[in-house]
N, C-alpha and C positions, 0 to 999 in steps of 0.2 A: 568657207563652207558653202557648197552648192546644194540647191534644192533638186533632188533627183525624183521627186514625187511624180513628175510628169513623164518620166522615162519608163520603158517597159520593165517589168520584173523578170529578169533573165536568170536569176540564180538557179531556179528549179530546172529550167531548160538546159543550162550549162551542166548541171549535175547529171541530167539525163544523158546528155551527149558524152560526158566523161565515163559513164558506166560502160559504154561500148568502145572506148578508146584505150589503146595500150600506151599511148604517148600523149602528153599534154599539148604537143605542137601539131594539132590536127585542125582542119577547117572548122570554124566555130559556127554555132547556130546563127541563122539570119537575124534573130532577135538581138544578138550581140552586136552585129554590124549596125543596126539601127541605134542601139544604145550608145555605142562609141561615137557615132556621127553626131548625135544630138548633144552628147556630153562635150565633144570637141567644139561644137558650135557655141555652146554655153560658155566654155572656157574662153574662146576667142572674143565673144561679146564682152565678157567681163574684163579681159585684158585690154581690149581696145578702148573701153570706157573707164579705165581705172584712174585716170588723172582726176584728182579732186575727191576720190573715194578711197576708203580703206586707209586713210591717213598717208596716202602715197602722193609724191610729187612727180614721179615718172612711172612709166609702165614697165613691168618686168620683162626680161628677155626670155624667160623660161617659166614653166608652170609645173609644179610637182603634183602628181595625181596618185593618191593612195586609195586603193579599193580592194576589198576582199576577193573580188572576182577577176582582177586584172590578169592573174597568171593564166586563167583559162581563156582570156581574150588576147593573149600575146600573138597568136597567129594573125588575127585581124589587124592588130596594131603593126605587126611586121609587114603586112600587105600594104597598109597605108604609108608606112615608112619607105618601102621600096618604090612606091608610086610618087614619092616626093610630097605627099599631102601633109605630113607632119614629121618632124625630126625627133625620133624616139631614142631616149637613153634609158636603159634599164639599170636602175640602182637596186640591187638585190640584197636586202637586209635580212639575214637569216638568224633565227634563234637556235640555240643548241638543241639538237634533236632529242636529247635525253629529257630536257624540260618539256618539249612538246609531247613526247610519248606519255609522260605522266600527267599531262594537263587534261582535266576533264572538261572538254569543250566540244564545239562543233567538229573539230578535227577528228576526235575520236569516233564520232558518228560517221564521218566520211570514210574513215578507215574500214569500218564494218561494212559499209555499202560498196566501196570501190576496190577494196583490197584484192579480191580474186582476179580483177581485170588488169591490175597493174604489175604484179610480180608473181613469179612462180617460185615461191619460197614455202617450204614445209615448216611452219613455225606455229606452235599453239599459244605461245605467250603473247598476250595482247600488246604489252609494252615493247617487246622486241619487234613485233610486226609493225607497230607504229613508227619505230625508228627506221626500219627498212623503207617504209613508204615515204616518210619525211625526207629521207636521203634521196630516194628515187625521184620524187616530184621536184625537189630543188635542183637536182642535176638536169632534169628535163627542161626547167626554166632556162638554165644556162645554154643548153643545146638549142632551144628554140630561138633565143636571141641571136646565137651564132648563125643559124640557118637563114635568118632574115637580115643578117649583116647589121644588126642594131648594136650600138655601143653598149657595153655591158661591164658592170663592176660588182664584185661580190664583197659584202661587208658583214662581219660578224656583229650581231647585236651586242654581245658581251664586250667587244672592243670599244663600243661607243659609251658604255656606262661603267667601264672598269675604274677602279680606284687608282690605277696606274696612270698618272697624268700624262706621262710621255707617250704611252700607247694610245690613250684617248686623243691627245693632240694630233698625233700622226694620222690616226684614222679619220678625224674630221678634216684634216688638211688633204688627205687622199680623196675624200668625197668632193671637196672644193675643186681639186685639180681635175677630177673626172667630169664635173659639171661645167668646167671652164670658168669658174669664179676666181678672178684674179685678186679682187679686193672685197672681201665679205663686208656687208653692211653692219653685221654684228661682230665686234671684236672677239678674238679667240678667248680671252679671259672670261668674257660674259657667256660665251657658248659653253665653256667648261663648267661654269657655275650653274647653268641651266641643267646640265647633265648631273651635276652634283645633287641637285634637288630630287633626282630620280633614284639615287642610290639608297 
């Protein structure tokens, strides 16, 4: 866990930019550039000084970064990727759109605020509109990764937590292959057990 309290609050600025964009893959607000650079510097500092910390004996070859605003920052990450500053791999884990449509969360508020700028669909049902937007935004993430020549993999959340152990195992192995992990530190049976606890 990293402390982001010293980084600029960019969520509101990203939302404001999104209101006027018809596609997620548009140049991001300059605040996002500052945010990403500071975050990458923090990640590099922690990775470089990791030996002896976090119960590690070696430094990791890659770092996973999960953040609610990352989709909106993909263009900037793509720019840094193209410039050779950082090697970005986009692991796109997507939840079933029907679940998201019915979920009463921040996503619902975003739908109300951003809907008219994203899709030209004549639909009065909120849940149906939510599903259209969820589909459109996730497709745009894939398109944005392709535009920037970033490695990209799509994974269904349901395949990671399914009770079908064969499907779950194949999905985890596919993630390992995409990330270039030849020999996972955590054995597969233990990984499957971790996901069992989530079911």
